[in-house]
N, C-alpha and C positions, 0 to 999 in steps of 0.2 A: 504494500500500500504506500502511496506517495505521502511523504511527510510534508504537510502544507505549511508547517512552521519553519521549514528550512528552505532557504532560497536555492533554486536550481542553479547549476553551473552555467555561466554565460560564456559562450564561445565567440571569439572574434571571427568575423566573416573573412576568411583568408583562403588562398588557393591551396588548401590542404585536402587531399583526397579522403582523409579521415573525417573532416568536418563537413565538406560539401560532397554529397554523394550523387553522382550522375550515372545513370544506368545505360551502359552501352547496348545498343540493340543487337539481337541475334539476326543472322541473315540466312534466308532459305531461298531455294530456287524452285520455281514451278516447272512443270515438264517442258514448257515452251521457252524457258529461260528468263521469265519475269522474276526480278528480285523482290523478295518480301522481307522487310525489316520489321522485326517484332520488338515491342517494348512491353514486357509482361510485368506490369506494376499496378494492376488493378486490384481492388478489394471487393468489387461487386461483379456479378456475372454479366458484364457489359463490355462492349468493345467499340472502337472507332476504326473503320477501315477506309483509308484514303488511297484513291487511285490517282496517281500524279502523272501528267503527260507534258512533254515539251510541246505545248500547243497554246501558248499565250499570244498576245497581240504582236509580239516580235515576228511571228511566223506567218501572219496573214498577208495576203496580197491586196485585198480590198478592205477598207475600213469597216469595222464592226462585224466582220465575218467570224472571227475567233470566239467572241462572246456569244454570238447567236448560235453557233454550233454547240457550244457547251451548255448554254441555258436551255435550249430546246430539246436536249436529249431525253428529258423526263416527260416531255409532252406527247408521249405515245411512241410505241415500237410497232414492229410488224405483227406482234402477237398480243399486245396489250394497248388499250387506249390510255390517254392521260388520266382519265378518271379511275380506271382500274389500277393503274400504278399507284396513284395517291391513296385509294381505298385500301389496297393490299398492305402498303407500308403503315398506314394508320391503324389497321386491324392488329398488327403485331407490335404496335407501340414504337416503331422505328422512325428514324428521321433521316432525311436525305438533304444534302446541300451541294451546290455547285458554285465554283468561283473561278473567274478568269483574271489572271494578272498579266503583267508585262511579258514575263518569260514562261510561266507555266499555267496549266489549267488543272483544276481539281474536281473530282467527284468523290464525295464522302458519304459513308453510311454509318449511322449510330444505331446499334441494335443489341438487344439481349442475346447472349450467345445461344440460348436454347431455340431462338427463332431464326438463326442464321441460315438454315437450309431453305427457308421460305424467302427471307429478305434478300439473300444473295442471288437467288433466282431472279428477283425483280431487278437487282442491280445489273445482272447480266443483260436483261432486256434493255435497260437504260443505256448502258455503255456500248454494247456490241451491236444492238439492233434498232437504233432509233429510226423512225420512219420519216420524220420531218414532213408531216402532212402539210400540204399547201395552206389549208385553212388555219392550222396552228401557227405556221410561219407568219401568215398575214396578221393574225391577232397579236402575236408577240411584237412584230415590228411596228405595228400601229401604236401599241402601248409605249414602247421604247421611244418612238418618235415624239409622242405627246409629252412624255417625261423629259425628254431632252429640250423641247421647246420651253418647258417650265424652268429647267435648270439654266437655260441661256439667259434668263432674266435675273439670275442670282450672281452677285459680284464675286462670291466665294468660288463658285464653279468656274466662272470666266477667268478668274485669277489662276486657278489650277491648270486649265488647258493652255492659257497664254504663257504661263511660267515654263511648262514643259517645252513649248515651242521656242521660247527664248533660250533655254539651255541647250537643246539638241537640234533645233531646226524643224521645219514643218514636214520634211520628208523622212526623218529618222523615226524608227518605231517607238522610241521613247518620247518623241516630241509631237508625233502625229496624233490628231484627235478626230473623232467622228462628228461630222456636221449633221443637221437634220436631213439634208439631201442625201448624205452617205447612207444613213439608216434606211431611208426610203428606197435606195438603190440596191440593197442587198437582195440577192436572188436565192431561191431554194437550191439551185444547181451549185452555186458557190459554197453553200453550207454543206451540202452532201459531199462535195469534193474535198473540203477541208477535213471533215470527219474521216473520210476514207484514207486520207493521207496521214493524219496525225494520231488518230485514236486506234492504235493497233498495239499488239503485245510487245513489239520491238521498241516501242516508244513509251513504255509504261514501267513504273515501279510502284510498289504498294508499301504503305506504312500501316502496320496493325498495332494498335495500342489498347491497353486495358487489361482484361483478364484473357490472356492469349495462350491457348493450349494447342496440342498437335491437331485436334479436331478442326480448329480454325484454318490451319494450313491445308488440311485435307479438303475442306470445303472450297477454299480459294482455288486449289488445284482442279477441283471438279468443275467449277464454273468458269474459271479464267485461265486454266493451264493448257488448254487445247490449241491446236493450230488453226482453228476456224477463224481467227482474227489476226493471223500473223502477216508478215510482210517484210520487205527489206528494211534494214536499218536506215533511219533518216540521217543524211549527212547534210548539215546546214552550214555552209561556209560563207554565208552572206556577210559582207563587211560594209559598215556604214561609216563614212567619213565624219570626223568630229566637225561640228559647225564652226566656221570661222567667225570670230567676234566682229560683228558689224553693228550691233545694237545692244548697248549695256543698259539703257534706261528706256522703258516703255510705259506709256500712259494710255489706258483704254477708257474712253468716255462712256459713262452710263448716266445720262442727265437726270433720270428719275430715281437714282439710287439714294438711299438714306445713309448708307455707310460706304466707305472706301476700303477695298481689300488691298492689303499690302503683301508683297513677296520680296524677299531678298535671298540671294543664294548663288551657288555656282556648281558646276560639275566637279566632283571629287573622285572618289574611288569606292569600291565595295569592301566588304569585311575581310577580304584576303590581303589587303594592304597592311604593311607593318604599322602604319600610323592610325589605323582605324580605331584601335582601342583607346589611344590617347585622345583622339578627336571625340570619341564617345564621352569621355570625362569632360572635355572642354565644352561640348555641346550641352551637357547637363547643367553646367555652371551658367552658361549663357541663357538657355531657354528650354531646357529639357525636363523641368519639373516645376511644381507650383511655387516653390520658393526661389526660382531662378532670378537672375538679375533683370532680365527683360520683364518678367511679371512684377517684380518688386518696383521697378522704375515706372514702366509705362501703364500698368494697371493700378498698383497700390498707391504710388506717389502722385503720378500725373492724372490718373483717371481717364486716359484717352480711350481705353478699350476694356471690354469684359475679359478678354483672354488673348494671350500672345504666347507663341512657343517656337522652338526651333527643333530640327531633327536631322538625322542622317539616314538616307534611304540607300539600301544596298541592293543593287540589281545584279543580274548575272553577268552582264557585259559592261557595267558602269556603276556609278553611284553618284549621289549629289547631296549637298547641304542646303537647307532652306530655313528661312524665318517666315512665319505666317501670322497674320492678324487681320482683324476688321476693326476699323476705327471710325468715329464720327467724321464726316466730310471736312469739317473745319479744323480737325486735328491731324490730318494725313501728313502734311509736311513736317509738323513738329514731331510726330511719332517716328517718322523716318529718320529725322535728325537724332533722336534719342537712341534708335537702334544702332546707328553708327557710332554714337558716343560710347555705348556699351561694348561694341566690338573693339574700339580703340583703347578702352580701358584694359581689356584682356591683352592687347598687344603691347601695352606700355607699362602696366603695373602688375606685380606678382599677386596671385591669389593668396589671401591670408590662410594661415594654418587652420584657423577655426572654420572658415568656409569650406576649405578642401576636406577637412574631417567630416563635416556635415554631408557633403556630396558623396564621399566614400561610403558612409553608412547608408545613405539613401540608395545608392546603386547596388550595394551588397544586399540590402533587404529586398530590393526589386528583383534582383537575380534569383534569390531564394524562392520568391513567390513564383517566378517564371519556370521553375523546375519542380513545382509542387503538384504531383499527380501524373498519371500516365499520359494524358492528353497534352499537358504542358511539356513534358519531356519529348513527346513526339514532335511538337513544334520546334523545339531546340534542335532536334536531330535533323529536321527538314532544312533548317537554316544551314547546318553543317554540310549536308549532302548536296544541296544546290550549289555550294561553292567548293566542293571537293575538300572539305576540311575534316579534321579528326576531332575527337573529344577533347584533345589537348587545347583546342582553340579557346574553350570556355575557361579552363584553368589559367591560361595565359592572359585572358581578359581580366579575370579576377586579380591576378598578380599585378597587372598594369594599374587597375583601379586603386590598389592598396599602396603602390610604390611610386606612382607618378609624382613629380615635384612641381612646384609653382613655376620654376624656371622652364621646365619642359612644356608646360601649358602655354606660357608666354611665347616660347619659340614656335610652337605649333600654330598659335594665332597669327604670328608674323609670317609664317611660311604659307599658310592657306587662306587667311582672311584679310588680305590687303584690300583696302576699300576699292581700288581701281580694278579689282578682279571680280567684283560681286555684281551680279545682275540685279536691277531694281525694277519693280513692277507696281503700278497703281491702277486699280480698276474701280471707277466710281464717278462721282460728280465733280 
């Protein structure tokens, strides 16, 4: 029995494998060569099965095709209607979700293990046999078109698409965005062709997390280990030139806007870079948590905005740094000035030991929450796998959080955050 009168031992959050426990996944091969990575860390008879494909927007030839192909897979197969798919999953208390990102596309199933024989059969219909009925395609594209028209009136959405275009250019997969006309122009034939090319066993791996036993692997092999959806391995050697700097500052007028959306940032690198961990700490100090400098100054002190933050985005072929906020129209210029004041402070003055200690504790606690449970561990593994990293990446990250100095942070700020290298965007009145 726990002695409630005795304080439990407090451990420092350090890169010690005895203190921070990360479960390395086991690897299995299905009969057709699909890799299955299992994280058996569940306490309940439940699992999440993620089918991951190199089928993000990077690979599409026409705008909005990749997302359409992924989203519409659940809207009916050659053997089941959309209603039957939804009813069957609902009957077994299962949940399905699909997501399309820049580099990858995901199809995920949450299910009680005892119902996997039935729910995996439905997933087989969704992934391998989508019909893409013309009526379903038309309904989906009409909804997406209407939703896009609504979003195009929002300064935050306009800032997001214009910022990507500023960083990478309008023809780069990371900078290209879908217009309402692009959505209307998507054809069923394009969607079918995309699915046929990218949703095959040679372009898939699976992450199984939760309570994972041999029976789960056997069922995956039964439904997804055959050659009925095989094909040659996809070799994508497409290269995109980095955008030449021609426009560092852009203003997009929105006369009826009540607020102005602000973006500041630049193309950097992804998490494979040696300086990513250090920039992770720097970014947290600047705008990566509620007590950050940007929040303290621009929200708490000046009252220009309800929220402001910064972040590092790690993509497969690139990465970027950004600062994001929405402010009252009258405060846009002053808020932008304060953003650069905070950047210059990081470049010119060392971070105090007190602030650095606070951020170290915050990042350590955040990391521990991010590896709490099987599904969270699966997310961390997915980050590793997408960038060909090993589990040592996270121990090295923790080590950098605990050992980085104020001088190193100032040096990183000077190396990567010079004012004349940062793109600036305002969208509003």
